[in-house]
MILO-669771 format. One line per 10 residues: number of its first residue (from 0); for each residue x, y, z of N, C-alpha, C. Coordinates in steps of 0.05 Angstrom, whole numbers, plus 32768, in hexadecimal, padded with zeros to 4 digits. Last residue first. Layout:
# MILO-669771
NUM> X,Y,Z,X,Y,Z,X,Y,Z; ...
This chain:
# MILO-669771
256> 85C7,8647,7F8B,85CB,8634,7F73,85E3,8624,7F80; 858F,8652,7FB5,85AA,864B,7FB4,85B0,8641,7FA0; 8562,8689,7FC3,856D,8677,7FB2,8581,866F,7FB0; 8542,86A0,8001,8564,8698,7FE8,855D,8688,7FDD; 8506,86CA,8009,8512,86AC,8009,8532,86B2,7FF8; 84EE,86F5,8013,84E3,86DD,8022,84FA,86CB,8023; 84FE,8722,7FF6,850F,8721,8012,84FE,8710,8019; 84EE,8733,7FC0,84DE,872F,7FD2,84E7,872B,7FEC; 8524,871F,7FA2,851C,873D,7FA8,8505,8739,7FB7; 8550,86EE,7FC3,8537,86F8,7FB2,852E,8716,7FB0
246> 8589,86E4,7FB9,857A,86F3,7FC6,8566,86F1,7FB9; 85BE,86AE,7FB2,85AC,86C0,7F9F,858C,86CC,7FB2; 85F6,8691,7FAA,85E0,8699,7FBF,85D2,86AE,7FB7; 8621,8663,7F97,861C,867A,7F94,8600,8677,7FA4; 8659,8624,7FA4,863B,8635,7F9A,8633,8651,7F99; 865E,85FC,7FDA,866A,860F,7FCD,8649,8616,7FB7; 863B,85F6,800A,865C,85ED,800C,866C,85FF,7FEE; 85FC,8601,8028,8613,8603,8011,8631,8602,8013; 85E7,85F4,8058,85E5,85DC,8049,85F8,85E7,802F; 85FA,861D,8077,8607,8605,807C,85FA,85EF,8068
236> 860F,8658,804E,85FC,8649,8061,85FD,862B,8060; 863D,8691,8041,8635,866D,8041,8629,8666,8050; 8664,86C1,801E,8644,86BD,802E,8644,86A0,802D; 8688,86CE,7FFB,8692,86BE,800E,867E,86B8,8025; 866C,86EE,7FD3,8678,86CE,7FC9,8683,86BD,7FE9; 862D,870B,7FE7,864A,870F,7FE4,864F,86E4,7FE5; 85F7,86FA,7FC2,85FE,8702,7FDB,861D,86FD,7FCE; 85D3,870C,7F7F,85E6,86FE,7F8B,85EC,870D,7FA4; 8588,8716,7F7A,85A6,8722,7F7B,85BD,8714,7F86; 8554,8711,7F4D,8562,8703,7F64,8583,8713,7F63
226> 8539,871F,7F20,8534,8732,7F32,8546,872B,7F4F; 8522,86F7,7EF7,8515,86FD,7F14,8520,870D,7F28; 853F,86FF,7ECD,8526,86FD,7EC8,8518,8702,7EE3; 857E,870A,7EE3,856F,8725,7EC6,854C,8715,7ECA; 857F,86E2,7F0D,8584,8704,7F0F,8572,8711,7EFC; 8573,86B3,7EFE,8566,86B9,7F0F,8566,86DF,7F15; 859F,86B3,7ECD,857C,86AF,7EC3,856C,86B7,7ED7; 85CD,86BA,7EE8,85C8,86CF,7ED4,85A4,86CF,7ECE; 85D1,8688,7EFC,85D2,86A4,7F0A,85C5,86B8,7F01; 85DD,866F,7ED6,85BF,866E,7EE0,85B7,867D,7EF7
216> 860C,8680,7EBC,85F0,867C,7EB5,85DB,8679,7EBE; 8628,866B,7EE7,8626,868B,7EE4,860B,8695,7ED3; 8624,8635,7EE5,861A,8648,7EFD,861A,8661,7EF6; 8638,860F,7EC4,861E,8622,7EBE,8619,8639,7ED6; 8661,85FF,7ED6,866A,8610,7EB9,864E,8614,7EB3; 8652,85DC,7EFE,8663,8602,7F07,8660,8608,7EEF; 8610,85CD,7EFD,8630,85CD,7EFA,8641,85DF,7EEC; 85EC,85D2,7F39,85E8,85D9,7F1D,860B,85D1,7F14; 85B4,85C5,7F60,85CF,85BC,7F58,85D1,85BE,7F42; 8591,85F1,7F8B,8593,85E9,7F6E,85B0,85DD,7F68
206> 856E,8600,7FC0,8588,85F3,7FB9,857F,85F2,7F9C; 8546,8630,7FDC,8545,8614,7FCC,8562,8612,7FBD; 852E,864B,801D,853C,864B,8006,8539,8635,7FF0; 8511,864A,804A,852D,8659,804B,8537,865C,8030; 84DD,8645,805B,84EA,8644,8049,84FF,8652,8046; 84CF,8638,80AC,84CA,8641,8093,84D6,863E,807A; 84C0,8628,80F6,84C4,861A,80D2,84BF,862B,80BF; 84AE,8631,811D,84B3,8647,8111,84C2,863F,80F9; 84A8,8602,8134,84B4,860F,813E,84C1,8625,812A; 8474,85F1,8104,8483,85E3,811A,8499,85F7,811B
196> 8441,8612,80EC,8454,860D,80E4,845C,8603,8104; 83FC,85E5,80E4,8413,85FD,80F3,8426,85FA,80ED; 83D5,85D6,80AC,83EC,85CD,80CA,83F9,85DD,80CF; 83A1,85DF,808E,83B7,85F1,8096,83C7,85E7,80AB; 8380,85B1,808F,8389,85C4,8076,83A2,85D5,807C; 837E,857E,80B3,837D,8594,80B8,8387,85A5,809D; 8352,854A,80A1,8371,8552,80A4,836E,856F,80A3; 8326,8535,8092,8322,8530,80B0,8345,8539,80B2; 8333,8528,8052,8320,852B,8060,8328,852B,8078; 835E,8552,802B,8358,852E,8034,834B,853B,804D
186> 8344,857B,7FE9,8352,8572,800D,8347,8559,8016; 8358,856F,7FAC,8345,856B,7FC3,834B,8566,7FE1; 8370,85A7,7F86,8378,8592,7F8E,835C,858C,7FA7; 836A,85C6,7F56,837B,85AF,7F50,837A,85A3,7F62; 834A,85F2,7F76,8349,85EC,7F59,8351,85C7,7F56; 836B,85F6,7F9F,8344,85F8,7FAC,8337,85ED,7F8D; 839A,860D,7F97,8393,85EB,7FA0,8372,85EB,7FA2; 839E,863E,7F89,839D,861D,7F74,8398,8608,7F7A; 836C,865A,7FB1,8384,8656,7FAB,8383,8643,7F91; 8343,868A,7FD7,8340,8675,7FB7,8360,8673,7FAA
176> 8365,86A5,8000,8345,8692,8001,833B,8683,7FE9; 83AA,8691,7FEA,8394,86A2,7FFE,837C,868F,7FF7; 83AF,86A3,7FA2,83BB,8697,7FBE,83A4,86A0,7FD3; 83CC,86A2,7F65,83AC,86A0,7F78,83BA,868B,7F8F; 83F2,86B0,7F47,83EB,86C1,7F58,83CF,86C0,7F6A; 8430,868D,7F2F,8415,8689,7F49,8410,86A4,7F55; 845A,866D,7F06,844D,8687,7F18,842E,8683,7F1C; 8489,863E,7F0C,846F,8640,7F0D,846E,8662,7F11; 84B8,861D,7EEC,84B7,862D,7F00,84A0,863C,7EFA; 84D2,85D5,7EE8,84CB,85E9,7EE4,84BF,8606,7EF2
166> 850F,85B1,7ED9,8501,85BA,7EF1,84E8,85D3,7EDE; 853C,8598,7EBB,8523,858E,7EB5,850C,859B,7EC2; 8563,85C6,7EBC,8563,85AE,7EBC,8544,85AA,7EAE; 854D,8605,7EE0,8560,85EC,7EDB,8558,85D4,7ED3; 850B,860B,7EBC,851C,8616,7ECC,8535,8601,7ECC; 84D2,8628,7E84,84F1,860F,7E8F,8500,861E,7EA6; 849B,8643,7EAA,84B7,8642,7E98,84C0,8631,7E9F; 8454,8646,7EAB,846C,863C,7EB1,8487,8639,7E9E; 8412,8653,7EC3,8429,865A,7EAE,8443,8657,7EBF; 83E3,8626,7EC9,83FA,8635,7EDA,840F,863A,7EC5
156> 839F,8617,7EBF,83BF,8610,7EB1,83CF,8629,7EC1; 837B,85E8,7EF2,838E,85FE,7EEA,83A7,8601,7EDA; 8358,85BC,7EE7,836B,85C0,7EEA,8372,85DF,7EE2; 8327,859D,7ECB,8328,85AD,7EE9,8345,85A9,7EFC; 8344,8579,7EA5,832E,8585,7EAB,832E,8585,7EC2; 838B,857E,7E97,8371,8573,7E99,835C,8580,7EA0; 83BF,85A0,7E6F,83AA,85A9,7E88,8392,858D,7E87; 83FE,859C,7E62,83EC,859A,7E62,83D0,8594,7E76; 8428,85DE,7E56,841D,85CE,7E63,8406,85BE,7E5F; 8464,85ED,7E34,8444,85E7,7E35,8440,85D8,7E42
146> 8488,8620,7E56,847E,8600,7E53,846A,85FC,7E4B; 84B5,8654,7E34,8497,8643,7E43,849C,8624,7E41; 84FA,8663,7E47,84EA,8657,7E3E,84D1,864E,7E43; 8503,86AD,7E48,8502,8697,7E55,84F3,8686,7E46; 8510,86DE,7E3B,8520,86C8,7E2A,8517,86B0,7E34; 84F1,870F,7E41,8512,870C,7E4B,851E,86F3,7E41; 84C1,86FD,7E31,84CA,8716,7E26,84EC,8712,7E2B; 84BA,86D9,7E60,84B8,86CF,7E48,84C4,86DF,7E34; 84B7,86FA,7E89,84D2,86E9,7E8B,84D3,86DB,7E68; 8482,8717,7E7B,84A3,8729,7E82,84B6,8716,7E81
136> 845F,86EF,7E81,8460,8703,7E62,8481,870C,7E67; 8457,86DE,7EB8,8462,86CE,7EA5,8469,86DC,7E84; 844D,8709,7ECE,846A,8701,7ED2,8472,86F5,7EC2; 8419,8715,7EB4,8429,872F,7EB0,8453,8721,7EB4; 8407,86E5,7ECE,8403,86F1,7EAF,8419,8700,7EAB; 8406,86F1,7EFE,8413,86DB,7EF7,841B,86E0,7EDB; 8413,8726,7F32,8401,871A,7F15,8413,8706,7F06; 8431,8716,7F5C,8416,8722,7F5D,840B,8723,7F4A; 844C,86DA,7F6A,8442,86F5,7F65,8434,86FF,7F5D; 8469,869C,7F89,844F,86AC,7F8B,845C,86C2,7F79
126> 8486,866D,7F63,848C,8680,7F70,846C,8696,7F71; 848A,862D,7F69,8479,863A,7F5C,8483,8655,7F75; 84BF,85F7,7F48,84B8,860B,7F5B,84A8,861B,7F54; 84C5,85AF,7F3C,84BC,85CD,7F32,84BE,85DC,7F4A; 84DF,8580,7F47,84D7,8585,7F28,84CF,85A6,7F21; 8517,8566,7F67,8505,857D,7F62,84FF,8586,7F43; 850B,8525,7F70,8515,8537,7F60,8506,8554,7F62; 8510,84F0,7F96,8508,8507,7F95,8510,8516,7F85; 8524,84B3,7F7C,852C,84BF,7F8D,851E,84DE,7F89; 8512,8492,7F4E,850C,8489,7F6A,8517,84A2,7F7A
116> 84EE,84B5,7F1F,8507,84B0,7F32,84FF,84AA,7F49; 84C0,849E,7EED,84C8,84AE,7F00,84DC,84AC,7F17; 84C8,8494,7EA8,84CC,848B,7EC1,84D0,849E,7EDD; 84B2,84B9,7E78,84C5,84A5,7E86,84BD,84A0,7E9C; 846A,84AE,7E61,847F,84C4,7E6B,848E,84B1,7E78; 8439,8499,7E49,845A,849F,7E3A,846D,84A8,7E43; 8420,8491,7E78,8427,847A,7E6D,8440,8483,7E54; 8436,84C2,7EA7,8418,84BC,7E91,842B,84A8,7E7E; 8431,84C6,7EEE,8440,84C5,7ED8,8432,84B5,7EC1; 8436,84DF,7F32,842C,84E0,7F13,8434,84D9,7EFD
106> 844E,84F0,7F5A,8454,84D3,7F52,8442,84D1,7F45; 845E,852D,7F7A,8457,8524,7F63,845E,850D,7F5E; 8454,8552,7FB4,8463,8535,7FAA,8458,852E,7F91; 845F,8594,7FC4,8452,857E,7FB1,845D,856E,7FAC; 8456,85BF,7FFC,846D,85A8,7FEB,8457,8598,7FE1; 8455,85F5,8014,8448,85EC,800B,845A,85D5,7FF0; 8451,8627,8050,8465,8615,803B,8456,85FC,8031; 8432,863A,806E,842F,864C,805E,8446,8633,8042; 842F,8601,809C,842D,8620,8099,8421,862F,8083; 8434,85D0,8074,8441,85D9,808E,8444,85F9,8093
96> 8425,85A0,8046,8428,85B9,8053,842B,85BE,8069; 841D,857E,8008,8426,857B,8028,842A,859C,8033; 83F2,855B,7FD6,8407,856F,7FE4,8405,8572,8001; 8402,852D,7FA7,83F8,852E,7FCB,840A,854D,7FC8; 83E8,8508,7F76,83FC,8519,7F7F,83F3,8528,7F98; 83DE,84E8,7F43,83E4,84E0,7F56,83F9,84FA,7F5E; 83A2,850C,7F26,83C2,8502,7F22,83C8,84FA,7F47; 836F,852E,7F31,836E,8513,7F15,838D,8509,7F17; 8376,8544,7F53,8358,853D,7F56,8361,852C,7F3F; 83A1,8539,7F97,839E,854B,7F74,8387,8538,7F69
86> 8393,8540,7FD1,83A0,852E,7FBC,8395,853C,7FA4; 83B1,8568,800F,839C,8560,7FFB,83B0,8551,7FDF; 83D3,855E,803B,83B5,856A,8040,83A7,8572,802F; 83F8,8548,805F,83F1,8542,8046,83D7,854F,804F; 8428,856B,8082,8417,8559,808A,8407,8559,806B; 846F,8576,80A8,8458,857E,8091,8446,8566,8092; 8496,856E,80C3,847B,857B,80CF,846B,857A,80C1; 84BF,8550,80BF,84C5,8569,80C2,84AB,857A,80CD; 84A0,851D,80BD,84B5,8522,80D0,84BF,8544,80D6; 8488,852B,8087,8477,852B,80A2,848E,8522,80BB
76> 84B7,8527,8069,84A5,8542,806C,849C,853E,8081; 84C2,84E3,8066,84D0,8504,806F,84C6,851D,8076; 848E,84DC,8056,848F,84D3,8074,84A9,84E4,807A; 8492,84EC,801C,847C,84FC,8030,847C,84EC,8053; 84BD,84CD,800A,84C7,84E7,800C,84A7,84F6,8022; 84A3,8499,8010,84BB,849F,8019,84BC,84C4,801F; 8473,84A4,7FEE,8471,8497,8009,848C,849D,801D; 8486,84AB,7FBC,847B,84BF,7FC5,847A,84BA,7FE6; 84AC,8492,7F8E,84A7,8483,7FAB,8499,849A,7FBA; 84BB,84AF,7F5F,84A7,8493,7F63,84A1,8482,7F77
66> 84B2,84F3,7F5F,84BF,84D9,7F68,84AF,84C0,7F65; 84B9,853D,7F5F,84B4,851B,7F52,84C3,850B,7F5A; 84A7,8569,7F83,84B6,8558,7F85,849F,8543,7F73; 849C,85B3,7F89,8491,859D,7F82,84AC,858C,7F78; 8485,85EF,7FAD,849B,85D9,7FA9,8495,85BC,7FA2; 8466,8626,7FB0,8462,8608,7FB1,847E,85FF,7FA9; 8470,865E,7FB6,8453,8655,7FB8,8452,8639,7FBF; 849C,868B,7FCB,849D,866D,7FC2,847D,8666,7FC9; 8496,86D1,7FC5,849B,86BA,7FD1,849D,86A0,7FC2; 8481,86FD,7F9F,847E,86F9,7FB9,847C,86E7,7FCD
56> 8496,8725,7F66,849C,8709,7F7D,8490,8716,7F9A; 8493,8748,7F40,8483,874F,7F54,8484,872B,7F63; 84B8,8749,7F20,84A5,873B,7F1B,8489,8738,7F35; 84E0,876E,7F2B,84D3,8774,7F10,84BB,8769,7F10; 84FA,878E,7F5F,84E1,8774,7F56,84CF,876F,7F46; 8532,87A4,7F79,851E,87A5,7F66,850B,8791,7F69; 8545,879B,7FBE,8545,8791,7FA3,852F,879D,7F94; 8556,87CA,7FF0,8542,87BE,7FE2,854D,87B2,7FC8; 8597,87A9,8003,8589,87BC,8003,8570,87AF,7FFD; 85C8,8787,800B,85C6,8788,7FF4,85AF,879D,7FED
46> 85D0,8788,8044,85E9,8798,8033,85DA,879D,8018; 85A8,876E,8053,85A0,878C,805C,85B7,8798,8049; 85B2,873A,8040,859E,874D,8031,8597,8767,803F; 85DC,8731,8061,85DF,8736,804B,85C8,8743,803B; 85C1,872E,8097,85D8,8744,8090,85DD,8748,8073; 85A3,8701,808C,8592,871F,8091,85A9,8730,808E; 85CC,86DB,808A,85B7,86E3,8071,85A9,86FB,807A; 85DE,86E0,80C2,85EB,86E6,80A6,85DF,86E7,808D; 85BA,86C9,80D9,85C7,86E6,80E1,85D3,86F0,80C5; 8583,86A9,80B9,859D,86A8,80C7,85A3,86C8,80C6
36> 8540,869E,80D0,8552,86AA,80BA,856C,86AA,80C7; 852E,865C,80EB,8524,8678,80EE,853E,8683,80D8; 8530,862B,80D9,851A,862A,80F4,8519,864A,80F3; 8522,8615,809D,852D,861E,80AC,8518,862B,80C5; 851B,85E9,805E,8512,85FD,8074,8523,8602,8088; 852F,85EE,8020,8542,85EA,8037,852F,85FB,8047; 8527,85C6,7FE0,8518,85DB,7FFD,852C,85D2,8012; 8559,85A2,7FD1,8547,85A9,7FC3,853A,85C3,7FE5; 8587,8585,7FD7,8575,8587,7FF5,8560,8595,7FEE; 8579,854B,7FB7,8579,855A,7FCE,858D,8569,7FCA
26> 8574,8537,7F7F,8558,852F,7F96,8563,8543,7FAF; 8589,8562,7F4B,8587,854D,7F59,8577,854D,7F71; 8572,8582,7F11,856C,8588,7F26,8573,8569,7F39; 85A2,8583,7ED6,8589,857C,7EE1,858D,857C,7EFD; 85D6,8598,7EC7,85C3,85AC,7ED1,85A4,85A3,7EE0; 85E8,856F,7EA5,85FA,856F,7EBB,85E3,858C,7ED4; 85BF,8565,7E7E,85C3,8551,7E92,85D4,855A,7EAC; 85C2,8596,7E6A,85AB,8593,7E73,85AE,857B,7E89; 85F6,858D,7E4C,85F5,85A0,7E61,85DE,85A3,7E70; 85EC,8562,7E2D,85FF,8560,7E47,85F5,8576,7E53
16> 85C4,8582,7E0D,85B9,8569,7E14,85C9,8569,7E30; 85D2,85C9,7E0A,85D6,85AC,7DFE,85CE,859B,7E15; 85AC,8607,7E12,85BC,85E7,7E21,85C3,85D6,7E0B; 85B4,864F,7E14,85A7,8633,7E07,85BC,861A,7E11; 85AE,867E,7E40,85BA,866A,7E38,85A9,8652,7E2D; 8590,86B8,7E46,858D,86A2,7E4F,8596,8686,7E3C; 858F,86F1,7E3A,85AB,86DE,7E46,85A9,86C3,7E4F; 8564,86FC,7E08,856C,8705,7E1A,8588,86FB,7E23; 855F,86C3,7DDA,8554,86DD,7DE5,855E,86DC,7DFF; 8561,8688,7DAB,8572,869D,7DC0,8560,86B7,7DC3
6> 8532,865C,7DAE,853A,8673,7DA5,8547,8684,7DB5; 853E,861A,7DD1,852D,8638,7DCA,8540,8648,7DC2; 8534,85D4,7DDC,854D,85F6,7DC9,8535,8609,7DCE; 851C,85BB,7E15,851A,85C0,7DF0,8532,85D7,7DF0; 8525,8595,7E50,8527,85B4,7E43,8528,85B1,7E26; 84F1,8564,7E5C,850D,8572,7E5B,850D,858A,7E4C; 84C5,853D,7E89,84CE,8552,7E7B,84E7,8559,7E73
């Protein structure tokens, strides 16, 4: 899937094909699991105070990677304590889980689609929200670009918008007892569907590699549409050597650009 030109609205910038190529997500590091929040991040969040949460964000529901070599990525996840817990009903897609962290490995390719990348590429992020329909309507009104979905039988139609490069951002409000996975996925027999967290591992944030000439645009995108706030420029965390760090309004994650 590639980004397509959209009417100008709000402050979401249009992109040329060259800009989209520079903004395309690279395979690593994507999701950043951490053993515990860093003191520096806690201090920075306290300095920001309570942030407005216009979309009712509640955290990250899942992160999806696309790859032609799903076993390789799956082995890496298992070394981190994730376990495959379910298969998609109609596609070559696996759900890995640890605690409340969900990672989807997508190796499905329709005949008319371009080849999947050998190296895993961040394809989508799903945000938990209080009301998916309301959140979706709000971001569209602010200028986000809707993603047409191809829904098969026994699949949910999850609202999505274009993100960085070829990625998507989904909005999910079906969590808990009856979740999106109960509809789209089939549990793997004899496997614990809720493997426990190892060593207090949790999702710290998401790293997206963006051309420096587009950095301000995408920080504005996350700020104006989602309510993310930029941390001080001197703030830095291990995996981030250059760029900016955005804190989510729900206080559960940090997005790193």
